[in-house]
Structures are given as structure tokens and as C-alpha cells.
C-alpha positions in Angstrom: 61.6 20.4 56.9 60.1 23.9 56.9 56.3 23.9 56.8 55.4 26.3 54.0 52.2 28.2 54.2 50.0 29.5 51.4 48.3 32.7 50.3 44.7 31.7 49.8 41.7 32.9 48.0 38.5 31.9 49.6 34.9 32.2 48.4 31.6 31.9 50.2 28.1 31.8 48.6 27.0 34.0 51.5 29.1 36.8 50.1 28.9 36.4 46.3 30.4 39.8 45.6 33.6 39.3 47.8 36.6 37.1 48.1 38.8 36.6 51.2 42.5 36.8 50.6 44.9 35.9 53.4 47.7 33.7 54.6 47.6 30.3 56.5 50.3 27.9 57.7 47.5 25.2 57.6 44.7 26.0 55.2 42.5 23.1 56.4 42.8 24.4 60.0 42.0 27.9 58.8 38.9 26.7 57.0 37.6 24.9 60.1 38.1 28.1 62.2 36.2 30.2 59.7 33.4 27.6 59.2 32.9 27.1 62.9 30.6 30.2 63.1 26.9 29.6 62.8 26.4 33.2 61.8 26.9 32.5 58.1 24.5 30.2 56.1 27.2 28.7 53.8 30.7 27.6 54.3 33.9 29.1 52.9 35.8 27.1 50.3 39.3 27.3 48.9 39.3 28.8 45.4 43.0 28.9 45.0 46.3 28.7 46.9 49.8 30.0 46.3 52.6 28.4 48.2 55.0 30.9 49.8 58.2 30.7 51.8 57.5 33.4 54.3 54.7 34.5 56.6 52.8 37.8 56.0 53.3 37.4 52.2 49.6 38.1 51.9 50.2 41.7 53.3 52.3 42.4 50.2 49.5 41.2 48.0 47.0 43.3 50.0 49.2 46.3 49.5 49.3 45.7 45.7 45.6 45.5 45.5 45.0 48.5 47.7 47.3 50.6 45.5 45.6 49.4 42.4 42.1 50.2 43.8 41.7 51.3 47.4 38.0 51.0 47.2 38.0 47.2 46.8 38.9 46.5 50.5 36.1 45.9 53.0 36.5 48.5 55.8 34.0 49.4 58.5 33.7 51.1 61.9 32.9 49.2 65.0 32.6 51.1 68.3 34.6 53.9 66.8 37.4 51.7 65.7 38.2 51.2 62.0 38.3 47.6 61.0 40.3 46.7 57.8 39.3 43.2 56.6 40.7 40.6 54.3 37.6 40.8 52.1 37.8 42.4 48.6 34.9 43.3 46.3 36.2 41.4 43.3 35.5 38.3 41.4 37.6 35.2 42.3 38.9 35.1 38.7 40.2 38.6 39.2 42.0 37.7 42.4 43.4 34.6 40.8 44.8 36.7 37.9 46.8 38.8 40.4 48.2 35.7 42.1 49.0 34.2 38.7 50.9 37.4 37.7 52.9 37.1 40.9 53.7 33.5 40.2 54.8 34.3 36.7 57.0 37.1 37.8 58.8 34.8 40.3 58.7 31.8 38.0 56.7 29.8 40.5 53.6 28.9 38.6 54.0 25.3 39.9 53.2 26.7 43.4 49.8 28.1 42.3 46.8 25.9 42.5 43.3 26.5 41.2 41.0 24.2 43.2 37.7 23.0 41.8 34.7 22.8 44.1 33.5 19.4 45.3 29.9 18.2 44.9 28.7 19.7 48.2 30.3 23.1 47.5 28.7 23.1 44.0 25.3 22.4 45.5 25.7 25.2 48.0 26.7 27.7 45.3 23.7 26.7 43.2 21.4 27.0 46.2 22.8 30.4 47.2 22.3 31.6 43.6 18.8 30.3 43.6 17.9 32.0 46.9 19.4 35.3 45.6 17.3 35.1 42.4 14.2 34.3 44.5 14.7 37.3 46.8 15.1 39.7 43.9 12.0 38.4 42.2 10.0 38.5 45.4 11.0 42.1 46.0 9.4 43.1 42.7 5.9 42.5 44.2 4.0 40.4 41.6 0.5 41.6 40.9 -2.2 39.7 39.0 -4.0 42.9 37.9 -0.8 44.4 36.5 -0.4 41.2 34.5 -4.0 41.5 33.3 -4.8 38.1 34.9 -8.5 38.3 36.1 -10.1 37.0 39.3 -11.2 33.4 38.7 -8.3 32.7 36.3 -6.8 29.2 36.6 -3.0 28.8 37.1 -1.0 25.6 36.5 1.9 24.4 38.7 4.9 24.0 36.4 6.0 20.5 37.5 2.5 19.0 37.4 -0.2 20.8 35.2 -2.9 18.8 37.0 -2.2 20.9 40.1 -4.1 24.0 39.7 -5.1 27.1 41.7 -7.5 29.9 41.2 -6.8 33.6 41.4 -9.0 35.1 44.1 -7.3 38.5 44.7 -4.6 40.7 43.4 -2.0 38.7 45.3 -4.0 35.7 46.5 -4.9 32.3 45.1 -7.1 29.5 46.3 -5.8 25.9 46.4 -7.9 23.0 47.7 -10.3 25.3 49.4 -7.6 27.4 51.1 -6.7 31.0 50.3 -3.0 31.8 50.3 -0.3 33.8 48.6 1.3 32.5 45.4 4.6 32.3 47.3 3.1 30.2 50.1 1.6 27.8 47.6 4.9 27.5 45.6 6.7 26.7 48.8 4.1 24.1 49.7 4.1 22.3 46.3 7.9 22.5 45.7 8.9 21.4 49.2 11.5 24.2 49.4 12.8 24.9 52.9 13.1 28.6 52.3 10.7 31.3 51.0 10.4 31.3 47.2 9.2 33.6 44.5 5.8 32.2 43.5 5.7 33.5 39.9 8.6 31.2 39.0 6.4 28.1 39.6 3.2 28.8 37.8 1.8 29.3 34.3 -1.3 31.0 33.0 -2.6 29.8 29.6 0.7 28.1 29.0 2.8 31.1 29.7 5.1 31.6 32.7 3.9 34.3 35.1 7.4 35.8 35.1 7.4 36.0 31.3 4.0 37.8 31.5 5.4 40.2 34.1 8.4 40.9 31.9 6.1 41.4 28.8 4.0 43.9 30.8 7.2 45.8 31.8 7.2 45.5 35.6 
């Protein structure tokens, strides 16, 4: 019996703005190959598959997408050589809609499968989104003076109001006799393994620091 391959749509929390579209005779083997690398923090997962009868069917799909919008494809130069990749700047729902249209045209919707993430994949997606949110908020450079929070003000940790710190500088607080950044203290109290955005974890006079920052317009 002929071993039919699939056109796949893969997603990866490491690249939230891209999907990978390609062909594989054995999708599980392809996933293992891709996830063998230690250069990416999160694993690829299968978002959808479309069973096909011939190899290189994905190239036809690539051609269709490139004609619809040639700017979606990830292309770079490496040592003077142009590299055209299987990554597209599109949402997985958009990629799936194209596969779905192909399946409908060929009356093969039974060969199209949308695959729900498992528990581990869901947790990785949530973690990646949280890290992305944290990095954006940290980049905004929180300032106590801009929030009109004075030196000596007392802040409460969101998960336990009995845990308090004191503002000792424009970007510094004191906790249990130690001076540190709000980010360092948030990481310490939350037990997070990665750097976090401190203002998301503390309140001043019952109001979230992030809400105060938004109210002050910065």
C-alpha cells in the first residue's frame, strides 16, 4: 500500500508571527528532526495536515501563496546566497483557510485535519505569550517618578498583600533590608525562571502599577 504523505502547517511559540508550511512522508519523523535543535526555546507542533497523493504538492501551495502575496515568504541572504524558506508571515488560521479551499476544490475535505494542541503544547504557548508580554512591558522602562509615586511609598505584592517593599529610588525598592529593582523582586517572589516585568506584580494604594502607568500616559 502506498504511503501517503501530508502537507503540514506547523506553528512554534518561538515564532508567533510565522507558520511553517511543507510536505512530509512521515510527519512525526519530521517533527523530531525539527525539534532536535537546541537553538529554539519551544517546540514545533502540528496545527493541521492535508493528506496528498504526490510528493512536492506543497510547492504548488507555496506558489499559490507567493502569487497571492510575495511578501509573506521568509527570505534572507546567507554568505551571499539567497535562502527561500518554508516560513510565512501569516496566522495559522489564514494558512488553514487556504488548505481548506484546496480541499473543497478537490472534494477532499475528509483528508484535511485540524489538530488541537495537547496540554504541554498549550502550556508552552501560554508561557511564550507571557514572556512576550513581559518583554514588551520591560522595554517601556517603568519609572516611579513618572507615576508620581514618592520615595518611601509602600508597595504590595499582588499574590500576598502582607509582602511589602519600599520605594527607595526612581527604579529601586527595598525588601527585607536589600535594595533591588522591581523586576528582580518580582522574579524572586514569583519564582519565575525568566526575567519578568516588575510592575505587573505590585500595587500602590490598591491600584496596579501598570494601571497607574497607563493612566499617566507612558
